[in-house]
Wavefront OBJ file of the C-alpha trace (Angstrom):
o trace
v 74.311 51.994 -29.177
v 71.099 50.344 -28.300
v 71.189 46.761 -26.756
v 68.022 44.842 -26.376
v 68.233 42.286 -23.349
v 64.670 41.069 -23.203
v 61.459 41.338 -24.954
v 57.749 40.844 -24.215
v 54.850 41.852 -26.390
v 56.478 44.612 -28.517
v 58.209 45.931 -25.178
v 61.995 45.838 -25.017
v 64.268 45.737 -21.886
v 67.452 47.309 -22.973
v 70.414 49.805 -22.600
v 70.939 52.825 -24.608
v 74.533 54.272 -24.674
v 75.571 57.753 -25.930
v 78.755 59.818 -25.411
v 80.152 57.672 -22.578
v 76.769 57.714 -20.655
v 74.028 55.100 -20.501
v 70.536 54.447 -19.347
v 68.316 51.410 -18.854
v 65.290 51.275 -20.959
v 62.301 51.758 -21.153
v 63.064 55.013 -19.281
v 60.961 58.088 -18.379
v 62.842 61.399 -18.933
v 61.528 64.323 -16.604
v 61.296 67.483 -18.467
v 63.269 70.278 -16.921
v 63.238 74.044 -17.534
v 66.817 75.101 -18.735
v 66.485 78.241 -16.764
v 63.910 78.137 -14.067
v 63.557 74.544 -12.704
v 61.438 74.447 -9.502
v 62.453 70.956 -8.580
v 66.229 71.009 -8.180
v 67.837 68.690 -10.653
v 69.907 67.196 -7.710
v 66.762 65.712 -6.387
v 66.311 63.912 -9.765
v 69.755 62.596 -9.567
v 69.186 61.378 -6.090
v 66.044 59.655 -7.055
v 68.026 57.558 -9.736
v 66.966 59.105 -13.054
v 69.625 58.423 -15.544
v 68.349 60.862 -18.194
v 66.332 64.121 -18.449
v 64.820 66.225 -21.310
v 65.180 69.911 -21.637
v 64.297 72.622 -24.330
v 67.203 73.673 -26.682
v 65.075 76.541 -28.126
v 64.600 78.136 -24.680
v 68.250 77.657 -24.042
v 69.215 79.197 -27.275
v 66.920 82.296 -26.608
v 68.813 82.831 -23.272
v 72.344 81.760 -24.478
v 72.612 82.523 -28.167
v 76.300 81.947 -28.184
v 75.923 78.604 -26.490
v 76.377 77.090 -23.029
v 77.320 73.696 -21.649
v 73.802 72.236 -21.220
v 75.072 69.618 -18.655
v 76.461 72.388 -16.418
v 73.539 74.751 -17.121
v 71.094 72.259 -15.785
v 73.511 70.606 -13.214
v 72.971 66.962 -14.595
v 75.698 64.686 -15.765
v 73.536 61.943 -17.105
v 72.079 61.718 -20.546
v 70.224 64.935 -21.547
v 67.863 64.789 -24.574
v 66.955 68.311 -25.925
v 63.597 69.072 -27.597
v 63.878 71.520 -30.506
v 61.040 73.984 -30.099
v 58.462 71.854 -31.472
v 56.097 72.419 -28.654
v 56.416 76.195 -29.175
v 55.590 75.671 -32.805
v 52.416 73.728 -31.793
v 51.537 76.529 -29.332
v 52.557 79.640 -31.168
v 52.571 78.626 -34.809
v 56.395 79.216 -35.474
v 59.800 80.058 -33.996
v 62.238 82.527 -34.975
v 64.897 79.864 -35.954
v 65.554 77.412 -38.807
v 65.799 73.512 -38.234
v 69.401 73.652 -39.184
v 70.255 76.541 -36.837
v 68.556 74.655 -33.802
v 70.253 71.379 -34.772
v 73.803 73.289 -34.892
v 72.919 74.858 -31.505
v 72.073 71.468 -29.927
v 75.451 70.118 -31.130
v 77.090 73.332 -29.647
v 75.727 72.796 -26.179
v 76.687 69.200 -25.938
v 73.273 67.503 -25.914
v 73.270 63.726 -25.938
v 70.070 63.198 -27.907
v 68.900 65.906 -30.070
v 65.399 66.254 -31.733
v 64.954 67.740 -35.207
v 62.920 70.974 -35.137
v 59.568 69.511 -36.298
v 55.908 70.879 -36.914
v 53.703 68.823 -34.751
v 50.333 67.805 -36.031
v 48.492 68.386 -32.926
v 44.761 67.301 -32.228
v 42.240 68.198 -33.655
v 43.644 68.751 -37.179
v 42.390 68.638 -40.645
v 43.837 66.220 -43.000
v 45.322 69.029 -45.027
v 47.019 70.521 -42.007
v 48.110 67.060 -40.959
v 49.773 66.381 -44.296
v 51.468 69.922 -44.240
v 53.003 69.003 -40.851
v 54.258 65.709 -42.197
v 55.829 67.201 -45.334
v 57.450 70.112 -43.439
v 58.864 67.826 -40.802
v 60.342 65.565 -43.570
v 61.754 68.600 -45.166
v 63.298 69.879 -42.074
v 64.790 66.387 -41.279
v 66.358 65.961 -44.871
v 68.116 69.341 -44.566
v 69.552 68.651 -41.207
v 70.558 65.119 -41.914
v 72.323 66.338 -45.146
v 74.009 69.471 -43.618
v 74.996 68.100 -40.178
v 76.595 64.587 -39.762
v 78.179 65.311 -36.279
v 77.756 62.438 -33.872
v 77.273 62.464 -30.968
v 74.666 63.555 -30.349
v 72.304 60.849 -31.343
v 69.570 62.337 -33.663
v 65.833 61.772 -33.152
v 63.539 61.938 -36.149
v 60.020 62.934 -35.284
v 56.973 61.074 -36.674
v 53.921 63.162 -37.386
v 50.469 62.430 -38.878
v 48.182 62.653 -35.901
v 44.961 60.525 -36.155
v 45.623 59.903 -39.896
v 47.042 56.468 -39.944
v 48.169 56.552 -43.649
v 49.952 59.700 -42.965
v 51.588 58.329 -39.853
v 52.866 55.309 -41.678
v 54.071 57.493 -44.547
v 56.016 59.721 -42.056
v 57.583 56.649 -40.336
v 58.535 55.083 -43.622
v 60.247 58.348 -44.951
v 61.842 58.917 -41.687
v 63.273 55.492 -41.491
v 65.136 55.981 -44.877
v 67.190 58.676 -43.102
v 70.104 58.237 -40.885
v 68.405 58.537 -37.518
v 69.416 57.070 -34.265
v 66.173 57.373 -32.411
v 62.569 57.865 -33.690
v 60.037 60.113 -31.932
v 56.263 59.722 -32.082
v 54.808 63.154 -31.997
v 51.322 64.767 -31.203
v 49.972 62.245 -28.549
v 49.650 64.795 -25.882
v 46.269 66.205 -26.650
v 44.955 62.769 -27.333
v 46.191 61.452 -23.911
v 44.895 64.620 -21.991
v 41.675 64.089 -23.563
v 41.654 60.481 -22.763
v 41.351 59.311 -26.345
v 43.539 56.320 -25.707
v 42.300 54.284 -28.769
v 43.701 56.936 -31.056
v 46.874 56.992 -29.220
v 47.190 53.165 -29.548
v 46.578 53.367 -33.311
v 49.189 56.108 -33.580
v 51.785 54.219 -31.933
v 50.817 51.044 -33.727
v 51.012 52.567 -37.215
v 54.422 54.223 -36.528
v 55.927 51.380 -34.874
v 54.923 49.002 -37.621
v 56.673 51.098 -40.187
v 59.934 51.706 -38.152
v 63.169 49.653 -38.158
v 63.006 47.343 -35.167
v 66.637 47.876 -34.020
v 66.289 51.515 -33.270
v 64.735 52.985 -30.005
v 61.383 54.721 -30.161
v 60.564 57.753 -27.957
v 56.869 58.834 -27.217
v 56.492 62.601 -26.681
v 54.550 63.798 -23.693
v 53.659 60.545 -22.169
v 53.099 61.849 -18.534
v 50.143 59.794 -17.261
v 51.485 56.819 -15.248
v 48.677 54.486 -16.019
v 49.440 55.004 -19.750
v 53.159 53.638 -19.273
v 52.557 49.864 -19.331
v 50.525 50.229 -22.516
v 53.060 52.383 -24.298
v 56.009 50.050 -23.234
v 53.916 47.017 -24.614
v 53.422 48.816 -27.824
v 57.284 49.176 -28.174
v 58.111 52.578 -26.846
v 61.369 52.696 -25.103
v 61.619 56.332 -24.061
v 59.190 58.878 -22.590
v 59.316 62.506 -21.542
v 56.858 64.706 -19.840
v 56.618 67.773 -17.663
v 53.401 66.461 -16.224
v 54.880 65.810 -12.851
v 55.387 69.713 -12.259
v 52.405 70.786 -14.412
v 49.789 68.510 -12.451
v 51.677 69.800 -9.171
v 50.906 73.410 -10.044
v 47.309 72.454 -10.195
v 47.288 70.599 -6.903
v 47.079 67.221 -8.625
v 48.331 64.152 -6.937
v 49.368 61.114 -9.167
v 48.453 57.615 -8.294
v 49.274 54.689 -10.447
v 45.792 54.596 -11.623
v 44.459 58.156 -11.456
v 45.101 61.773 -11.225
v 43.558 63.122 -7.873
v 43.031 66.654 -6.458
v 44.992 67.054 -3.446
v 42.255 68.871 -1.533
v 39.848 65.925 -2.057
v 42.149 63.435 -0.269
v 41.947 62.532 3.423
v 45.040 60.240 3.336
v 48.048 59.862 1.136
v 48.072 56.403 -0.349
v 51.743 56.232 -1.007
v 54.920 55.268 0.913
v 57.301 57.667 -0.968
v 59.478 59.979 1.238
v 57.100 62.995 0.709
v 53.926 61.116 1.648
v 55.429 59.213 4.522
v 56.596 62.438 6.204
v 53.669 64.539 5.768
v 49.873 64.631 5.746
v 47.149 66.031 3.646
v 46.484 68.609 6.336
v 50.065 69.724 6.247
v 50.119 69.817 2.506
v 47.043 72.089 2.275
v 48.445 74.591 4.784
v 51.581 75.058 2.628
v 52.166 78.031 0.315
v 51.552 77.344 -3.254
v 55.432 77.210 -4.011
v 55.869 74.654 -1.267
v 52.958 72.557 -2.113
v 53.932 72.396 -5.729
v 57.513 71.298 -4.858
v 56.140 68.615 -2.701
v 53.590 67.238 -5.094
v 56.155 67.372 -7.926
v 58.617 65.054 -6.098
v 55.649 62.843 -5.241
v 54.626 62.541 -8.841
v 58.107 61.886 -9.917
v 58.255 59.016 -7.395
v 55.038 57.503 -8.965
v 56.285 57.796 -12.520
v 59.489 56.032 -11.559
v 57.928 53.450 -9.676
v 55.501 52.661 -12.636
v 58.443 52.351 -15.052
v 60.132 50.024 -12.548
v 56.944 47.754 -12.077
v 56.503 47.703 -15.971
v 60.153 46.563 -16.575
v 59.766 43.998 -13.898
v 56.525 42.761 -15.549
v 58.408 42.708 -18.954
v 61.451 40.905 -17.312
v 59.207 38.144 -16.072
v 57.118 37.805 -19.265
v 54.035 39.049 -17.581
v 53.645 42.415 -19.311
v 50.290 41.444 -20.981
v 48.712 40.805 -17.529
v 50.058 43.926 -16.036
v 49.122 46.017 -19.032
v 45.573 44.817 -18.858
v 45.312 45.267 -15.058
v 46.424 49.057 -15.357
v 44.217 49.690 -18.459
v 41.167 48.510 -16.422
v 41.850 51.356 -13.906
v 39.829 53.657 -16.157
v 36.864 53.190 -18.372
v 38.270 55.225 -21.268
v 41.634 53.371 -21.046
v 39.770 49.953 -20.875
v 37.854 50.852 -24.032
v 41.267 50.622 -25.759
v 41.502 47.021 -24.800
v 39.489 46.242 -27.957
v 42.837 46.048 -29.979
v 42.853 46.061 -33.648
v 44.364 43.426 -35.863
v 47.607 45.565 -36.566
v 48.090 46.151 -32.693
v 47.625 42.453 -31.984
v 50.251 41.679 -34.755
v 52.594 44.282 -33.090
v 52.196 42.484 -29.709
v 53.269 39.124 -31.414
v 56.543 40.612 -32.436
v 58.341 40.380 -29.114
v 56.583 37.257 -27.488
v 59.038 35.018 -26.317
v 59.156 31.151 -25.728
v 59.877 29.247 -22.364
v 58.858 31.812 -19.639
v 59.542 31.111 -16.148
v 56.326 32.415 -14.592
v 52.822 31.075 -14.863
v 50.303 33.015 -17.102
v 47.198 34.162 -15.309
v 43.836 34.033 -17.209
v 40.805 36.089 -15.843
v 38.241 37.057 -18.484
v 37.558 37.545 -22.146
v 40.120 39.996 -22.538
v 42.746 37.344 -22.098
v 41.446 35.643 -25.122
v 43.572 38.258 -26.909
v 46.696 37.447 -25.137
v 49.313 36.721 -27.609
v 50.299 33.513 -25.962
v 46.681 32.191 -26.369
v 46.571 33.391 -30.042
v 50.005 31.743 -30.728
v 48.831 28.608 -29.188
v 45.682 28.535 -31.298
v 47.606 29.133 -34.564
v 49.986 26.242 -33.643
v 47.007 23.950 -33.137
v 45.440 24.932 -36.333
v 48.642 24.177 -38.387
v 50.026 21.144 -36.547
v 47.283 19.259 -34.928
v 45.090 16.658 -37.068
v 43.021 13.496 -36.589
v 44.850 10.164 -36.196
v 41.903 8.086 -35.243
v 38.250 8.408 -35.571
v 37.355 8.831 -31.933
v 38.262 11.879 -29.900
v 38.412 11.837 -26.167
v 38.105 15.387 -24.462
v 39.375 15.547 -20.998
v 38.562 18.325 -18.445
v 41.135 18.957 -15.839
v 40.546 20.843 -12.420
v 42.022 24.098 -11.449
v 45.483 22.457 -10.891
v 45.865 22.201 -14.623
v 49.629 21.563 -14.204
v 49.004 18.090 -12.740
v 48.190 16.677 -16.269
v 51.896 17.001 -17.054
v 52.610 14.336 -14.416
v 50.027 12.024 -16.068
v 50.501 12.736 -19.655
v 52.617 9.786 -20.646
v 50.140 7.495 -19.191
v 47.262 9.166 -20.812
v 48.952 8.920 -24.208
v 49.705 5.263 -23.787
v 46.129 4.437 -22.937
v 44.842 6.515 -25.829
v 47.058 4.465 -28.198
v 45.524 1.150 -26.550
v 41.947 2.564 -27.293
v 42.860 3.896 -30.809
v 41.612 7.239 -29.642
v 42.851 10.790 -30.008
v 42.925 12.736 -26.695
v 43.089 16.359 -26.061
v 42.414 18.375 -22.760
v 39.888 21.290 -23.013
v 41.125 24.577 -21.521
v 38.585 27.454 -20.921
v 41.047 29.977 -22.549
v 43.458 27.817 -24.666
v 40.650 25.602 -25.902
v 42.449 22.623 -27.339
v 45.548 21.372 -25.385
v 47.225 18.408 -27.008
v 48.431 16.056 -24.237
v 51.882 15.541 -26.104
v 52.308 19.329 -25.729
v 51.564 20.102 -22.130
v 55.221 20.706 -21.320
v 55.096 23.784 -23.587
v 54.471 27.218 -21.725
v 51.788 28.168 -20.973
v 49.673 24.972 -21.563
v 50.212 23.727 -18.118
v 51.926 26.599 -16.621
v 49.045 28.680 -16.108
v 46.381 29.719 -13.340
v 42.724 30.060 -14.672
v 39.913 31.745 -12.803
v 37.641 29.153 -11.222
v 34.495 30.111 -13.031
v 35.206 31.529 -16.568
v 32.464 33.587 -18.118
v 30.089 32.149 -20.692
v 31.676 34.367 -23.467
v 35.100 32.827 -22.660
v 33.728 29.176 -22.628
v 31.647 29.753 -25.883
v 34.656 31.013 -27.741
v 36.908 28.069 -26.759
v 34.057 25.563 -27.150
v 33.451 26.786 -30.724
v 37.141 26.439 -31.533
v 36.919 22.798 -30.320
v 33.739 22.270 -32.382
v 35.512 23.607 -35.444
v 38.467 21.178 -34.888
v 36.174 18.330 -34.501
v 34.118 19.009 -37.697
v 37.484 19.774 -39.760
v 38.861 16.443 -38.752
v 35.545 14.374 -39.335
v 35.548 12.625 -35.994
v 32.883 9.886 -35.997
v 32.666 9.820 -32.114
v 33.427 12.494 -29.602
v 33.523 11.632 -25.942
v 33.797 14.207 -23.022
v 35.567 12.737 -20.007
v 35.149 15.468 -17.191
v 37.004 13.694 -14.431
v 36.228 13.575 -10.749
v 34.302 16.696 -9.466
v 33.832 18.308 -13.062
v 30.591 16.611 -14.275
v 28.764 19.940 -14.370
v 31.569 21.559 -16.444
v 31.331 18.495 -18.687
v 27.552 18.864 -19.141
v 28.238 22.636 -19.982
v 30.746 21.980 -22.603
v 28.453 19.150 -24.074
v 25.647 21.782 -24.350
v 27.913 24.368 -26.067
v 29.249 21.805 -28.568
v 25.779 20.704 -29.433
v 24.881 24.252 -30.049
v 27.817 24.505 -32.565
v 26.394 21.341 -34.360
v 28.696 18.617 -32.609
v 27.056 15.741 -30.790
v 29.409 14.353 -28.149
v 28.727 11.836 -25.406
v 29.393 12.605 -21.724
v 31.082 9.825 -20.136
v 30.366 8.847 -16.459
v 33.827 7.470 -15.914
v 36.988 9.336 -15.975
v 39.976 8.490 -18.004
l 1 2 3 4 5 6 7 8 9 10 11 12 13 14 15 16 17 18 19 20 21 22 23 24 25 26 27 28 29 30 31 32 33 34 35 36 37 38 39 40 41 42 43 44 45 46 47 48 49 50 51 52 53 54 55 56 57 58 59 60 61 62 63 64 65 66 67 68 69 70 71 72 73 74 75 76 77 78 79 80 81 82 83 84 85 86 87 88 89 90 91 92 93 94 95 96 97 98 99 100 101 102 103 104 105 106 107 108 109 110 111 112 113 114 115 116 117 118 119 120 121 122 123 124 125 126 127 128 129 130 131 132 133 134 135 136 137 138 139 140 141 142 143 144 145 146 147 148 149 150 151 152 153 154 155 156 157 158 159 160 161 162 163 164 165 166 167 168 169 170 171 172 173 174 175 176 177 178 179 180 181 182 183 184 185 186 187 188 189 190 191 192 193 194 195 196 197 198 199 200 201 202 203 204 205 206 207 208 209 210 211 212 213 214 215 216 217 218 219 220 221 222 223 224 225 226 227 228 229 230 231 232 233 234 235 236 237 238 239 240 241 242 243 244 245 246 247 248 249 250 251 252 253 254 255 256 257 258 259 260 261 262 263 264 265 266 267 268 269 270 271 272 273 274 275 276 277 278 279 280 281 282 283 284 285 286 287 288 289 290 291 292 293 294 295 296 297 298 299 300 301 302 303 304 305 306 307 308 309 310 311 312 313 314 315 316 317 318 319 320 321 322 323 324 325 326 327 328 329 330 331 332 333 334 335 336 337 338 339 340 341 342 343 344 345 346 347 348 349 350 351 352 353 354 355 356 357 358 359 360 361 362 363 364 365 366 367 368 369 370 371 372 373 374 375 376 377 378 379 380 381 382 383 384 385 386 387 388 389 390 391 392 393 394 395 396 397 398 399 400 401 402 403 404 405 406 407 408 409 410 411 412 413 414 415 416 417 418 419 420 421 422 423 424 425 426 427 428 429 430 431 432 433 434 435 436 437 438 439 440 441 442 443 444 445 446 447 448 449 450 451 452 453 454 455 456 457 458 459 460 461 462 463 464 465 466 467 468 469 470 471 472 473 474 475 476 477 478 479 480 481 482 483 484 485 486 487 488 489 490 491 492 493 494 495 496 497 498 499 500 501 502 503 504 505
């Protein structure tokens, strides 16, 4: 059972239950080797991981008659098992059929089982990508038709790679089958190559075609700075062996980058590993010791990033947290130029009535779904009642307008005027609506960029022309005359001729 308890953007805070076990989502599932695990699974349990992932195909090669997977790896929480798809991607094939692997996963008592798929990978020709989609669909149909046993929960893999139409097709056909979880495949090469815009497009296309009530798994999401974006796109589960793979290469995770331990003078982390050792100590260790230490540190970083992301989601501040993390790397920041389909996906979980203020920094925040929702509401619901419009400018404490809104409305009626506030990011703020989040419940940067002001001024100009106001008066208020003059110039450039009042409201 998957229960959603809170949403923000397309992200969900929830709980997934299977076979008497449960875990909080979004969740990161560390990948462990079923036979040779370098970091003891007991450490994962002590750290609070509620679920892990392991490989059923490798398990089958060592224990063809089956084994209790929970006892084998020493973990009593939720275990998700991959089916050998990674081996198919690496070596081209495996010596087992999808049905055989599915039956084996039932035998070993896995909690969430992945159908043996054929990953698309990257780079891939369209012909090859289409073949992987068709082969995965065929394997899925056979398994669903022949194996109805639950638990485990069954995860249906989505393929198609960078071909958006194939991803949509794969997701739609998969959603017609009786899967409990859907897993988006083939992002690893894209993430390792820092091709984040393609990752965003891949997840967007898959999510847009999948049923909203089912949890979604993203294979191989092992970069901590990718987690907030993936959660915002609606991914609920993540797996990766990056914590140990990076450790073997001497790589040290931080929330915003992957660093070489030999280049660090200090350890910028308070986890148990970093607080009890130094870079000098680490560099003097054997390779096995260093790998173990770095792996545990890397796990702490991944766990911490998930917790921070969940908290941002819980507070309704996932947009700001996601943007902050995405600006930690130029290639990730390039993915901030979201396409329409992605922005529409973000709208799906946006909630009303948040308790925390929204922060506005730069032009990126013009895409904030809260801003876009407000603009749509203004376009639909706000129209002229009088021939004169007064535009008020508030100071940095924009929430003070709420206290005076009743007086402003009364005075506007006496003057036979319409009155709105101009906000650098939200543009038109009706005085009658300032109690709605985030119209007064926001904190705006003191000097917004010209790009931000131009965008909002153009929206105000379009509103003025659409409603045919005969007179427009900018009333900047005390200490805001320079900003009033700047808005006047921007409106004139857009074809509106306002007056600039010397007196306040």
